[in-house]
N, C-alpha and C positions, 0 to 999 in steps of 0.2 A: 927432549930428546929427537933426533931423527936417524933414519936409516937409509941407505940408496935402494933406487928399486932395481928390478929386473929389467928393468927397458935401455936405459940409460946410465951412466956413472952419474951426469951431473944433477940427475932428479933426486931430489932427496924427499922423505916422507916424515912429517912431522906427527906426534900424536898433538890430537884436536884438543883445543881449550875452546870450548863454546862462548866463553866469557869474552875473548880476545881476537878470535877469529875475523878479519877484515873481511869485508863484503864486497868490495871492489876487485873488477875481472872475474875469472874463470879460476873455479878451485874445485878440485875434486877429494871428496871425501869418502875414504873406505871404512866400509861399519862390517865387520865381521859379525856372523850370528850372536844375538843376545847380547850383542856390546850397548844396546839402548838408541839405535838410530832414531825412532820416533819422538822418543825422549828428548834427543839433542837438536831432531829438526823444531820443536816445539820450543825449546829453549831458545833457539837462533830468531824463532818467529818473535818472541818478547823481546828482543833486542831490536828488532827492526821496528817493533810498533814504537819503541823508545827513542827510536832514530839514532842509534848507536852503530854507526856503518864501519867506522875503522876501528872498532873493538878498545877506544881510550875512554868510555864512559860518556862520552857526549852526546848531546840530544840535539843536534843541528838540523837532522835530516828525517823527523818521523816520518813514518808510512802508515798509510790505513789498511785496514784487510782488504779492501778493494785495489790494493797498489801491489800487494804481494802475492807473488805468484807460486802456489805451490802445486807441483804434477806428479800424480802417480799414476798406474797403469789399470788399477781395476775400479770399479765402482765401490765396492766392499771397503778399499784400502783408502778410497776418498772419503768416505762416511768416518772410519776408523780415524785419519787423519784430523777431520773437522772436531770431532770428539776430543780428542787427545788434546789439540790445540785449546779449545773452550775451557778444559779442566785446568788448563796450564795457566790460562789466563785468569780465571777466577782464582785460583791459588794465589798469582802474581798481585791479583787486586786485593784480596787478602792480607796479603803482606805488606803491602804500601799504605794498608789503611794504620798498619801498627799491630796486626795479629800475626801470633805466632805459628809459624807453618811446617810442616815436615819437608822442605824441599830445598836442599842445599844450593843449588845452582840460583834459583829465586831469591835466598836469603843475599847470595853474594852480589846478585843484580842491585839488589836494594842497598846493600853498603855501598856499591862501586856508585851509585846515583847521589851527585851532591843532593844536600839537605832542601836545598832553595827548590832543586828541579821535582822533588818528591811527590808535589802536589799535582805538577801537572802531568807526571807520570801515572797518577793515581786517575785523572781524566782519562787519558788516553786508552788507558785498561779498559775504564768505564763503558767508553765510545765503541771500543773493539767488541767488547759483549753485546752490544746493541746492535752492532754493522755483521756481528759475524756470518749471519745466515747471506749476507752478500759477499763473502770473504772470497777470492780468487784461488779456490782448491779446486782442482779439475784432473780429469782423468784426460790423458794426451789426447783425446778425440775430443772431449769435452771443451779443452783450450781450442782446439782448432776450430770447432763449431762455433765459438764464441768469438773469436775472431771475424771468421768469414761473415757472421751476421752482424757483428757491430761495426765492421769495416768493409762492409760489400761493395761499396763506392770505390775505395782504395786499393781493394783486391780485386777489383774488376770482375767481380760476381754476379750472377743475377740475384735478386732480392728475393727473400721469401722461398728459399729452397725446402722443400721437404726432407727428414732426416729419417732413414729407416736404417736398424739393425741387422735384417734379413732382405739379404740381396739374392736369394733362393731363386726369387721367381724370376727376376730378369735374366740370371744365368742359365736358368732352365730353357726359357725362348732364345738365348742369343748361341746356345751350344747346339739346340735343334737348328736354327735356322743356318748356322754353317755345315752341320752335317748335312741338311736337305741340299745346299747349294752347291757343296763341293763334291759330297760322295754320291749322289743320286746321278749325276750325269757320267760316273767314271765306267770305263769298258769293264767288265765283268774279271778280267785278270788283276786289274789294279784293283777294285772291290773286294776281291779276295783276300788280299795283302790286307786290305785296311780292317775288312771283317775279322780276320784271324787275330788282329793284332790289338782291336779295340772292343770287337765286338755290336756295340752300339753306342750314342752320345753320354750315356751316363757313366761307362767306364772309361770313356776318353776325357771326362770332364775329371774324374778321380784323380788320374794321371797330370791333370794341370792345376788343379785348384789352388795349389801352393803358389801358383806363377799367376793367378789373374787379378791378383790384388794391388798392394804396394810395392811388391816384390822387386828387386834391381837386378836378379840373377842373368846373366849373360852367357852365351852358347859356349861350351868348351871350346868348339870348332865353329867356323862358318859352314852354313848351312845352305844348301842350292834351294832355289824354287821349287815346290813340288811341283807346280805347273809345268816348269822345264824339264825336272827330272823325271815327271810322268811320261811326257812326250818321247824324253830320249829312251825309257824305258819300253814303249810302244814299237820304237822303229827297231830297236836292239832285239825285241821277242820276233817281231814279222823278219829280219834278217836270220836268224838261228832257226825259223821255221824252214827257210830255204836252204840254208847251207847245213843242217843235219842230216836230211837224207843223203845228200851228196857225199859228205865227209864222215859219215858216222862210221864205214867199215876200214877205212884207212886209220882212224882213230884206234880203233879196236885193235887193229894190227899193229899198229904203234906201241900199246900201252902192253900187250901182249910180250912185247922185245924187252920191257923194262922190269927191271925187279920189283916189282908192287909189294906196298908192306901187305903183311897177311892180314895184319888184323883190322884193316879198312878194306881189303879186297877178297881174302880170302886166300887159301892155300895156293900155291903155283900149280900143285900136282894135280887139284882137280879143276883147273882152267880157270881160277878165280872165279869164284862164283859168285860172289858180293860186285863183282865189277859188272856180270851180264845181268845183274838185279836192276843195277844203274841203267844198263843200256836199255834195258825192258822197260823201267819206266820213263826215260824221255820217247821212246817209241809211240807206248801207250798215250802220254801227253799229246804228242804231235798228231795221233790218230782222232783223238776225243776232241780237238780241237777248242778245249775250254782249259780255263784258270791257268795255273803257273805250272812250270817244271818243277821237280821233286829238289827242294833246297838243297837236301842231303847229297844227292849227285851233283848237283852243280858245283856245290863247296868241293867234293871229292875229287871232281874232273877238272876244277881250277889249275892253271898252271901253278900259282904260288902255293895253293895248298894240297899238292899231289905230295903225297908221302911215298917215299922209296926205300928198301933197305939200303945197307952201309954198301958205297960204291955208285952207286946208281947216280946218275944225270939227268938232271929236270931237262927236258927239251926245250929248245928257243921256242919264241913265236913263230919264226918260219918254218920250223918243223912241225910244229902242232898250234896251226892258225885258228881251228876247232876250240881247242880247248884255250886259248885267248878272248876267243868270243865268249864263251861258258865263262870265264872269271869277269868279264866286263858284265856280262847279263847278270852274276850273281851280285856283283857289286852294287849294281844298280837297284836290285831287287832289296837289297840289305841296307840302303839309302832312302829307300821309300819310306820307311816307317818315321826315321827321325825327320826328315825333310816334310812329312806330313803333320808330324807333332808340333815342328816349330810354326809350321803355316796355321794350326788349329789355334796354337796361342796367340799369334798375331790376331786371326780372324775373329776368333771368340772375344778377344778384349777388346777390338774395335766394335763390334755388334754390343757388348755389355756394356761399355762406356756411353755408347749412341742412345741405347734405351733406356738409361738411365738420365742422361742429358734431355732428352725429348720429355721426359716426365718433370723436368727439374728436380731430382732425387739424389740426395748425396747417401754414401754407406760411409761405414768406418774408414777406409781405405781412400775415399775419393776426400775425405774432409783432409787425409794427411798430404796427397798428393796436390790437392788443390791450393791449399797454404803454402806448400813447398814452392808450387809454380808461380802463385802470386808473389812471394817473397823474392822468388828470384828475378822475373819480369819488373818489378816494381822496386828494383833494390835501393835506390834512393829515396823512397818515403814511407814504404810501407814498415819496413824493420825498424823505422826510427818511430815510428807511431804507436807500434805494439811495445818497443821500449821503453816509452816514454810513460806509458799507460802501466807497464810492471816494470821498473827499474831495477828489481831484485827477483830472481826466480831459483826456487828451490825444487830440483828435480828429484823423485823419489824413486828408488828402484830402477837405478840407473843402468845397470848390468841388464836390464831387460828391456834397453832400447833397440831400437834400429837404424841404417843408414839416413832412411828418410827423416825420420824424428830427429836425428841428432842434425842434419843437415838444416833442419827448421829451427832450433835454438844457436845453433854456430851462426845463422844469417841474422840474427835478431841480436844475439849478445856478441858478435863481434870475433867469432874464432874461426872462419873461413875465408880470411884473407882479400877480403872484397873492398872495393873503394868504402864502403860505409865504415867495415873494421878498421881502415888507416885513418878513418877521422878521430882525430884527438882533441876536439872538443871537450869543454868542462863537463856538459851535460853526458859526454858520451863515457868520461871517467867515473863518472858513478854507476854505473852499470854494473850489475852483479851475478852471475851465474855460479851456483853451487849446484855440483852434480854428485847424488851421494847413492851408494850401491855397494855393493860387495859381488867382484867377478865370481867368488866362489861357490856364489848363487844362482848364477845364470842357467837355468831349468827349463826356459820356455822357447826353446830354439821351434818347436812344432807349431807355436804359433807366431813365430816371425822375429821374435828376441835373436838380437846377432851379436855374441860376445865379441867379435872383433871389430865390432863399433866401437864398442867400451873400449877395448884395447887401443883403437885407434884415436879416441877421445882422450886417453890417458898420456898417451904421445903429444898430443896437441896442448896439453895443460901444463903449466910449469908448477904450479903449487897442488901438492898433493899433503893430505891429510890422512891417520887413521885413528879409529877408536878401538883403544886396547885394553879394554878391561869388560869381562863376560860378567854379567850380573843375572843370568837365567840359570846357568846351572850350578851343580853343585863344585868345590874344588878339585875331589878324585876324577871328576865327570869331565870337566875339561882338561886335567893333566892327561889324562886316557886320549883324548880327542888329540891333542897338542902333540903327544907322544907318537900315535900313529901317523898323525899326516908329517912328521918331520922325518920321520926315517927314510923317506923317498929324496932324494936330493930335489926333485922336479914333480911334485905330487900332484900336479894339474896338468902335464904335458908341457903347458905352455910356459916358457920364460916370462911372459908378462903378467902371469897369475902365479905371485909368490906365495908362499904361506908364510905368516907370521904367528909364532906362538902368542895366545892372549893369557892376560892375567885376572884376577879374580879377586874380590874385595875380601874382606877378612871374615862376614857373614856367610859366605861361600862353604865355609868349614864345616858348618851345622846343617848345609842339606845333605842330609844321608839319611838312607832306610835302615833303621834296627831290626834287625833278625834273627832267628832261633840261634843261628850258627854267625857270630859275625864275620865279616869279611869286608877288608878295606877297597877291593875291587868293584868299580862304577862301571866298569867296561870289559863286559864277560862274553869270551869268545865261546864258540859251541862248533865244534869239529866233527864232522862226517867222514868215513872215509869211505872210499869205493870198493868193490868187490871184485875179486877175479875178472868178471866180466865188464868191469866198468861200474858206472855210475848214472844211468841216463836222467834226464831232467824230470821228467815224470814221477818218477819213483823217490826221486831227489828230493823235490817240492813236498810230496806226500810225506815224507820221514819227517822233515823237517818242521812241517806245521804241526805233526803229532806230538814233537818234541817241545815246539813251542807252547802248544797247548797244555802239555804236562806239566811244565814249569810255571804256567798262569795258575794252571789250578792249586798247585803247593804254595803259590805266593797267598793265592786267596783263602786258601784253608787256613794256612798260618796267620793270615792278618783276622780270620775270624773268630781265633784262638788268642788274639793278641799279642802274636809272637812275628809279626810284620806290618811294623810303624813308620809313617811318615811322620814330620814334624808335625804334619797337622792332625794326626790321628791314623788309625788303623787303614791299611789299602784298601782301595776298594775297586770295582770293576771299571770304573771311568777312568779312573786313574793311571789305566792300561792303554796305550796304542801299539798298532800292530802296521808297521809301515809295508806298503807293499808298490807293485809298480801299476798294477792293471787288475778289473775285475776277476780277471783268471785267477789268478793270487788269492784275491779276496776271498774267493770263492771255497778253496780246497782249503785256506785258514778257517772260514766259518763253519765248514763241515768238520772240522777236527775240535772246534770248541763246543760247537753241538752235541757231539758223544759225550762231551763232559760236563752237560747241562750249563754252559756257560752262554749264556747271551750277549750278543756281539750286533755291532752296527757299523754299517759301512759308510765314509764318507768320500766322496770323488767328484774331481771336476768331469769327468765322463757324462755324455749328453745323454737325458731320457730316453732317447730314439735309439741309442745302442743297447737297449736291451730286448729282453724277450717279450715282455710287454707290449713294447712299439711294433714288433712285426706282428705279433697276433691282433693287436689293435687293427693293421692294416688288412686283415681279414675280417673283422667284425665291421669296420668302415665299407668295404665295398658288398657286404651283404646288406648293410642298409641303406647304401645307394641305389641297389637295384633288388630290392626285394622279391623280384621273380624270377632271378637267376638261383635256382636252386644249388648247381654246384658251389657257387659261392656260398650260400646259406650251410652249407654241409662243411664246406672248411672253416667258416666261422664255430660252427656248434662242435667241432674237434678241438678247439682252442681250450687252453687252460684258465683262460679267463672267463669263457661260457659252463666251462665245466661239463659238457653233455659226453658221457660215453659211449663207445662203439656201439654197444648192445640198444643205447636210446637213440642212437642216430638210425640204425638199422629198423628201430620201431617206427619212427616217423614215414619211413619209405614203405613199410609194410600196411601201416594202418592210415587210410584215406582222411578219416576224420582229424586224428592228431596233427598228419600233414598239412591239411586245411588251416588247422587252429594256428600252427605256427607261421605259416605262411602268411596270415592275417596279423599276427602280432608284429611281425617285422614288417608289414605295410603300415601298420598304424606309428611303428614308429619311424618310418620314413616320412609319413606326413608329419609326423613331430618335429622331426629336423627340421623340415621345411620351413613349417610355422614358428616354431620356438627354439631352435637353436641344435647342434650337434650337443651341447652337453646335458641339457634334458633328457635327450634322447637315449644319452647313454647311460645316465644315472637311472633311470627308468628300466632299461635293459639288466644295468646291474642288480635293482631290486628284485625284479621278476626271475633272475638267474639266482639270487641271493650270493651273490660275489662276495660281498664283506663278509658273511658268515662262514662262507668255504674257504676264504684267505686267512681268516684270523680264530679260525674255530681251534682250539687247543685239544694235543692228543690223536691228530689224525694219524701219526705214526707211532711206533714205540719203539724201544730198545730192545734187544735181545730177552733181559730180564723183565720186559711187560712195563718197565715205567715209561710214563708219556716222557716226551721231549718237547724243548722249546723252539726245535728247527723250524718245524711248519709255521709255529706261529710268527716267529721273526723274521722269517721269508715272507709269510704273509704281509707282515708290516709294510715290507719293503715292495713289494708288488701292490700293494693296493695303494701304496704312497705313489708309485709310478704311473698307475691308472689313473689316478685323480689329478696328475701333473699332465700329462697328455690331454687328459678331458678338457682341461683350462686352458691348454695350449691352443688346442681345437678352435674352442670355442671363441678365445681372442682374435685367432687369423681368420674366423668366420665372418668378423665384422669388417675385415678387409679385403674379402675375396667376393666374387659375385658367384653364389652358386656352390651346388653339392659337388660338380666337378672341378673346380677349381680348386676348392679345398682337399680334396681326395689328389690331385697332382700335387698339389703343394707340399702333403704329407709324406707322398712318395718319394719326394724329392729331399726331404728332410731325412728319411732312411738312408739315401743315396749319400748325401753329402756329408751328414754326420759331423759338423763343424762345431756345435756345442757353442753358443751363446749362453751368456750369464743365466738367462731366464732359462733355458734349457738344461742346466746343470741337474744331475740327481740331487734330490731333496733329501734331507735327514727324516729317515722313517720313525724313529724315535729318539724321546728323551728320556729314558729311563735309565738305571745307573748299568749302563751296558759294556764290555770292553769293544774301544773304538778302534775299528781297522780302517785305514787312511792310505790314499794313494800319495808316494811321496810329494808330487805337485800340492796335493790337496793340504798336506800338513806345512808347508813353506810358511814361516812367520809365527806357526803354532808353537807350543811348549807342553809336554807331557810329564807327569812324575817318571813314570817308568814308559820305556820303549823296548818293542821287540821288533827286530832287521832280520827277518828269517831267510830271505830268497836273494839277498844281491850279489850272493856267489854262483849263482846259476847265470850262466852264459847267455846272451841274445842269440838265435839261428842266425846263424850268419853264411848258411850255405846255399842260400838261395839269392843271388844277386839282385837289387833292385836296378830296373830302367825305366823312367831316366834316375839320375842320382843328383843331390843337391852336396856340395861342400866346396870350400874355400882354396884359393891358391893365390900365392904372391903374384902381384900385377907390376908392370914397370915400372909404377911408383915407389916400389918397396913394400906397398900396403897389401892389405887382404881386400881379394873381391870374389864374391859368392859366384857359382859355377853352376851350370845347368847341363850337365853330361849327359845327352841325349841317350850315347850309344851306348855309355855304360863300360869305359874304359877300365883295364887292368890297374892302371895308376889311380884312377879315381876312386875305385873300391876300395884300394887301400889307404886313400885319404879320408874316405868317408867312414870306415871303422875305425881310424884313429881319430877321428872326432866324435865318434859315439862313444868311446871308450874314455874321451875326455868328459862328456859330459855326464856317463856315468860316474866318474870320479866327482863331478859337483853334486850329482844326486845323493851320493854315499855322505859328503860333507853334510848336505842339508839334513841327511837322516840323522847322522851321529850329533847333531846340534839341535835335537828337538827335545831329548830327555832332560830332566832336573836333576835327578838321582840315579837313575839305574838305567843301562841299555844292555840288551842280548843281541849279539851280533852272529849268526850263525854261519859259518864256511864249509861248505859241502866240496870235493874233488870231482866235481861233476866231469865225466870223462865218456868217450864213446869208443866203440870197438871198430878200427878203422881196419882196413885190407892189411896195414903194416903195422897193426899191434894197435895198443891201446891208448888214446892220447887223450891227455888233459884238457879241458876248456876253462881251467881257472886264469889261465894267462891274458884272457880275453875280457874278464872282469875287472871291477874297479878294485875290489879288494885285493886280488891275487896280484894287480900291479902294485899295489903298495907294500904288499909282503915280498916283493922282489921276484913274483913266478913270472919268468918271461919267455917261457917257450912251453909245448905241450907234452913235454916230458916229464911232470910233476907225478910223483905218485904221493900216498899218504906219510909216508916217513919225512920226505921234503917238504910237505907242508907243515907237520909237527915241529920239523927244524927252526922254519922261519918263523912260526908263532913264538917259540921258545925264544927266539931271540928277540922277540918283540917285546916279549913279558919279563923278561929276564932282569931288568934293572927298575921294574915299576911295579908299586903295589895295586895303583889304579886299574890294571889289566891282568886279567887271568882268562885261563882257556879251561874246557873240560870237553869231555867225548861225548857226542851223544851216543847213549846206552844201546846196546844190542835190542833189548825188550825194553820197549819204552812205557811209562806206566799208563793206563787207562783209566785209572780212577776217575769218577765224577765229581765235581765239585758239591759239597754237602748241601742239602737244602735250607734256607736260610728264614728263621721263622716271619721275620719281615716283610716276606713275599706273601704273605696271607695275611697280613695286617689288614685291618678294616679302617680305611679313611674315612675321614668328614671334615668338613670346613670349619674351620675356627669360628666359632662365636665372638662378634665383635660387643663388648662388654662397655666400653668407654664410651662417655657422653662427646661427640664432635660437633665442633661450629660449623655451619653451613656457610661456605664463603659467599662473597657477592655474587649474586647470579641475577638471572631474568625469569620472574614467575609470571603467572597468568592466572586468570579465574579458574581455568581448570585443574592448575596446581594446587591452588588453594582449597578446591572443593574435592579432589582427590589425593593431594598431599602428595602430588608428583610433579618435577619440575619438567616443563614443558616447551617446546617452541612454538610456532604458529600451527595450530590446527585447520585443518581445510575449514569452510563454513558449513553451518551442517553438521561437523563432526560430533558434536555434543546434542544432537536433538533427542536421541533416542538409544536405550540400552542397547546392547548385543543380545540380549536375553529376547528380547522381542524382535529378531531381525525376520525378516521375510524377503525371499527374491520373486522378483518379476520372471517372466519368461525371457526375457533378455540376460539375464544375471545366470539364469539356469544353464543357458549356452555354454557360458562360459566357467562355470564353476568346476571345483576339481571333485572326482567319484565320491570321494567320502561326505562332501557338503551336498551332492544331488540325493546320496542316500538319508541324510537327514531330513532336506525336505520334503523328499517324497513321503518320509514317513509321518509328514504332519498331515491330518485327515481334512483339515480345512483347506489346504493348498493343493491338495491330490482332487479334490473332488470339486474344486473351482470352476466355475463356467467360463471357459476363455471369452466367450463374447460378451459376459458381462462385466467387462473392463469399467473400472469408476477411482475416483480418487481415494475411497475406503479401502479399495483392496490393492491399490498401487504398492509398490516394493517398501518396505520399511527400512529404517537404518540410516548407518552413515553415509553410505552410498547415495542414497536417495535423497538425505539432506544435502548432501553438497551437490549435486543435479541441480535439485530445486533452486538452492541459492546461486548457483552459476546463471541460470537463465534470467533470475531476476537483476542479475549484477550486469548483464549483456543488453536488455532491452531498454529501449524508450518506452516510458510508461505510458505516454500520449501517443505513442505511435505501436501498439503493443501488437496490432493485428499484422503490420507488417513485419515487424523485427522480429517478432515470433516464426514466421515460417523461413527466416534467414537463419536464426541462432538454435533454434529448437533441435533442429536434425543433429546439427553438428555437438551439441550437448548430450543428445540420446546415445550419437557412437560414443563420445568419447567416455561414458558412462555406462556402455552396454545394455543401454535400456531398448526392449525390443520395438522395432518399427510399429509394429500394430498399435502401440499406446499412443501414436503422436498426434491423433484426432481428440482422444479424451485430454491428453495434457495440453492441448490447443485449448479446448473449451475450457478447461479448468483454470489456467493462467486467466484468461480474459473475464472470467466470472469473478475470481478472487481479485482483480487489479479494480474492480469496480464495485466490490463489496464496502458499504460505508464504515468509517473507522469510527464509530460511536458505539454506545455501550446499549444494552436493552433498554427498554423504560423504564425498569424497576431499580435501575443503577443512576449515579449521579452523573449527568453528561458534561462534559470538561466546559467550562465558562465561554470558552472561547468557539464553541462549536458554532455554525452557522446555520441558516435555514438552507442549504444547500450543504450536504454532509460531505465531508472530507473523504477522500478514497485515494490510493495508489495512482488510480488512473489521471488526476488532476495533477501531478507532481512533475513538471517538466525536468529536463536535466540542471539548468540552473537554479534550480531551488534545492537539489540534492546532492548529497557527496556518499559515495560508495566506498563501502569497506575502509573506513576512516581507521588509519593505525594511530595509536597514543602509548605514552609511554609515561607512567606514574612513577616517580623517583618515590624510595621507602628507607626507613632508617630504623631499622630492627625493629621490623612488626612481629608482632605475637599473635598469635591465635587467641588467646584469653583477651586481649584488649579489641580484638574487632569483634569477638563473640559478645561483649559486654556493651559494645557501642550499638551493635544491631537490636539488640535484645530492649535496650532503653526507648528504640523507637519503635519498638511494636514487632521487630521482623525475626521471625526464628532462626537461629544460628547455633548450631555446635560444630563448627569447624576445627578441623585439627591439623597442623601443619607445621612444619620445621619454621623456624625463625628465620624472616626473610629481611634480608640486607640486599638494596640493589635497586631492581627497576621491576615494575608490574606491567606488562603488555599485554594488548589487545587490539581487536577488530572490532567497528561497531559495523553492522549489516548497512542500515542507512540512518543518515541524518539528514533531517528535512527542515525547511522553512516553509511556514504556512501561517498566512494573515501575520506577521512581524513575530511569531515565535519559533522557537526551534525544538524540533521533535528528536527521538531516538526510536528506530523500528528494530526489530530484530524476528527473523522469519525463523520458524519452526515447523517442522514436518512430523512430527508425532502422532502416533497413532492414537486416540482416546475412543473410539467406536466406529460405527458403520454408518451414523447418520449424524445429520446436522445437528440435530436436538442433543449429540454425546459432548458436544463442544461448547455447553453453557458456562456461564462464569464459576459454578460450583467445581465444573471439572477442572478448569483451565487454571484456578486457583492451587487446586492439590497438584497438578502436574507442574506449577510453578515451584511449590515449595518442595516437591519430591526432589527437583534436580537444582534447589537453591538458584533458580532465575532470577529471585528477589535479588540475590549480592551480584549477580551480572548486572542487571541494570542501574543498581546503585553505582557501581563500579564505571559505567558506562556515562552515568548524571556527573559524578564527579571530573570523568574526561572531558566531558562537555563546559560543565560549569569553568574548568580553568580555562579552557580555549576560547570561549566567549569572554571572558574577565581580560585576555590578554588582546582581544581583536575588537572589542564594542566598548569607546570610550564611556560611554554611560552604561554601563552593563548594570542590571539589576535581576537576581536569581528569579522573583516572581515576576518580573515585565517580560524575561525573555526566553526562560526555559518553560517548554508547553508540556514535557512527559515524557512518558515512556510505553510505546506500543509494542506490545509481543502479541504476533500475529500467526497464529496456527493454522497452516495452509490449508490444511483439509478440511477444516469448519468454516471458512470465510466464502461467502457467497451474498451476491447482489440481491437473489431472492428470497435469503433467510439473513437478514442485517441482523448485528448485535452477536452471532454466535463465532467461536474463533478469534476474536479479537478481545485483547487484555489492557487494560491499562491502568497505570500509576502514576504517582508523581511524588517523588520520595522528598521529604520534606525536608526546607531549608536549613533548618538546625543541622539535621542529621549529615546531608553535604558538607556544612562547614566544620562541623566537628571531625567527621572523615578527613577533610583536608587538614586540618590541624594534626589530626593524629599520624596522617603520611608525613608530615614535616616535622614529628615528633615534639610539637608545641603541646605543653602541659595544660590542654583543657579539659576539664570533665564535662559530661553531658550538661550540666548544669549551669556551665559556664557556656557553653555552647549555645545553648538556650537563651541565655541573656543576648547573646549577640543578634540570635535570629529577633 
């Protein structure tokens, strides 16, 4: 089926069949709300993977994920698309495996694929799943960034440019540079004009911000150069100062002879008193010699603006030369502001670009302009290079594009009429560009999106398709929306955006809400009448909010009684969404809900910098930045964030002790900011002021009957979320900026710019079962079971004309161009209001297409009392436009008549009146709110998947990665801290240590190895030093490495001499056993010590992985016990690898040894480290298991490396070196030695390999 479009009669729109759509050339797909746009995109993606380019089921040109370009406009949409495409490929993979799937499109795709091609298709889907992380699914800026990075040479750009989302710092400097260079040299009279118009650089940049990026707006009329105009104004002022004294009296006489208008000049009988005031003001100006003459006087006395009564004749230039000069002067003064603004745009833009170029930094707008310029400059090569890389592109949300973005894709995919486009080579014919969007949902003009670009693309594209079935909403909901927008012949104002009613599938009939009083209406209008004195916006908004809250209360109350049911069960609070335009409407709605004990959460695209918390945070930051500034401190204390009352602040001023304590507290926070960052300082301040408790405490306020409300609690969650969000943004930015002042400047700039990047958008403050208050912009793309749209009938305030203005006009080629109307002309104002109304209609469409079952649409006859009577504002709103209200003479009866006409032929829509007395009943308390929740206990036995284990994991029954050397030396229970660690400890830890009498009374002069710090920190430090030094050159290496290691592990400097002597002593301690023990057979007359080991004979921190196959704790325990090692291990079955690091492996006299360092504290003398004590420590910590595993690792290693390897001949054994007890002067202490039996190592080797060897069999091998 096809239909003509509203553009050209020859253009036909076809209903899209995703199975047969050809991909070659450019095609436009219009996807109305709820018609399965993402489902369609993912289906087309499957076809491209199979190579079905022409829609005939062929597979001649399969594309990979890297070749299919999918572009959308937000990071969230990109991730959603990637996830949806992944899941769709998984479904297709299952289908082509022969499994049943619930996806008609995939089933049809399977049937369309020839049987002999299905195995190939299966492999392609498998490959796509494995490579989807590399898929070319980008935001528009991500796509540009990738092309500029990968094709930097072809695009003639610098390599390795940095990218930033935040260009505010560059703009901050650019606008101030311009202001300083341009405004400072101006004479006083000109400076006065600029100061009155813009105040300061920040106000100037507010007016220019939309024009400083990729905007292609052109001035409505050519503007004179500011410098030239300023010079002309100076000359005109100088001439006027000479002419006024000479011509003043003559002019006054001339004016008195004319019938002057009484409103402007006063009564003639009173000698025109207002005229006298004008002349006096000009006399005073001339006498003062400063500033500018009164603009009001200049305008009134200009020839073209002179107002006379009926019958009066305006004098000629010859008759009133002074008035002609006044008119010229008034014109020049009026033109100064537009000229300065245009000059500022050019000057700031140039400085803005230059600063970024000097830093080799690109912002999102730069990515677009750079790629478009590169495509234009290299039109023969770059477009072809991009197109060959991405033969087919799918552009999602195309209605949100802008001229620059469309230009980029036009150049790549041959839509711009360039020579490249006219090339008819075979390769170019294979290119495909699919533009998917819905012009009815183009609502992001404030972000640069341009609906007129979509319309131009529509004109340039011959093949049009549309999706005609709504799968989101119920049948009556769709019928109601269809009927509302079909009432008007041109529902979106532009002929280029037609409305086509959509169909619904048979299942949509079951998408209904069952209520106590059944009704077929899914679209329910609520009408509010004006009073005799009109209905102002504030009052109307409050009444509509109360009415919506009362209806929500009724729905939820009925649901609790089982009388309001969705197909999925009783309606709950989170099923309900209230769609608003901004945070002001949200606040009114939230207040009305809070009165009725209904919790709500606000979701918005607003920036967190547009909140009260952000403004208060600035005061807090200023006080922390300069704690000596008591005025800044008092301002911070007065914020709701810090929560000090006026009485408390006054008390600080009166009580010197309290004042000093407060100043000291903020000074300490200032130092914390400098040393540790802004976020720790803010969190510490929040803790000391009990911020969390104050914001989240329930029952801070009560209703009139004394019941606690949720209002403070809910708003507290919102405010706490904003506080934490701001703290995170500050901490993140502090890593990029240098110093407190730079961070403070950046923060102030964010409050001014308030552009709202993705990371600055307000976060969700709660995930409880709450009513959702959502801005219409935020709701786009989402769906809700029930929606309330209470405020769309309240007109925007159009009484104040903005200047400058942005709107569109028809250019010489018949297209639309964006115009920058600096002066704010009448024609421009009317066009701007028309474009605003058109966008409001699109916002209304987005709102009405969110609900699944039910929608409440409130309509108030918002009116104002003017001089000529009561005037309705309903005609300025989208709903008024659709109802046919086209003027300001609408009363409530006319509104009711229009609504009756709308609803008379369709049961899907009804209307009721807002009652005069709205029900104020609260929602009954729900018992589940007080339900005690607990985590579910896991009862099933689960198998641990393949993993990497460790010695620590076996001993402690935990799965760990690499632990720092020395981390297992000593339990935390025996932790002691040296003086250095005390310096960096937290206050709580300081208290613990200070309470230890042994530590508190220790003589700081008696530093020794026995009272050195204990625990993991000490162990890691000791290991590090031994790893770094050459044992044979210890004295030299210690001088170099010891201070660095001490600094890294926060060891106080006074320990250096003790540590140096300790290391030198233990390195020369003999690695032999006491005389009462058996000495290893290979021990020589000259005892072995670490100092004898050269680097070539050692291997430090040897890493190993031992493969395991279903190792059980019982098996390992049995084996170790058989060979005399105590073992009571308990760990989950381990399938995978056992990982470890051996402190030291060394070769000595042909044998290979293992050494492990231990910093354990066993006593305060060398004798405390005798063999019995060492054996006890070995047993307590299961160190024997550790060195047995190390021995197995060394055994396997040597078996691979030595051709004649023999365990008895080559394995020397294991030394466990307790460093505190080792001394050359006290040999034998602190050194533990063992060599695991060969049979044990072989049996363990077999166990790990799952060879079914018993300990007896292993013994036989030995």
